[in-house]
C-alpha positions, 0 to 999 in steps of 0.5 A, spaced: 182 933 235 178 937 230 170 937 232 165 939 227 158 941 228 152 944 225 145 947 227 139 942 225 137 947 219 144 947 217 145 954 216 150 955 221 157 950 222 162 950 226 169 947 228 174 947 234 180 944 236 180 940 243 186 937 247 181 933 252 181 926 252 174 926 252 172 933 248 165 933 251 161 933 258 154 932 260 151 938 265 145 937 269 145 944 272 138 947 271 140 952 266 143 947 261 137 943 262 132 948 261 136 951 255 136 945 251 129 942 253 132 935 256 135 932 262 142 935 261 146 939 256 152 936 252 158 941 252 163 941 247 170 943 250 175 946 245 180 951 244 176 958 243 182 961 239 181 955 234 173 956 234 171 957 226 163 959 225 160 959 218 153 962 217 154 967 223 149 972 221 144 967 223 147 966 230 143 969 236 146 969 244 142 968 250 145 970 257 141 965 262 139 968 269 142 965 275 137 964 281 139 963 288 134 963 294 134 969 297 138 973 292 136 977 286 137 974 280 143 975 276 145 974 268 150 969 267 157 971 264 156 965 259 154 966 252 149 961 250 150 961 242 144 958 238 141 958 231 136 964 230 132 960 225 131 953 228 133 954 235 139 949 236 143 950 242 150 950 239 156 952 244 157 956 250 163 961 251 165 963 258 171 967 260 171 964 267 
């Protein structure tokens, strides 16, 4: 199934193909809660090679900081992409 989305201001649009029966998941980790400003993050699951983005010049990326007690903070490998104009969280890319 094809999934389509955009940022709030409309400067970025994306589409991706998904093969999962439910093409999204709710995540309650502290990183998703803090980067979305809500009680959870809603993540779309799609095939990376089918991701198409328009308005890419407005895209910005953030690597969250992972904090564990008694360990040094480390940067997440996951790329959290968002609109640099309106701040809308768009998607996460992670090779793992």
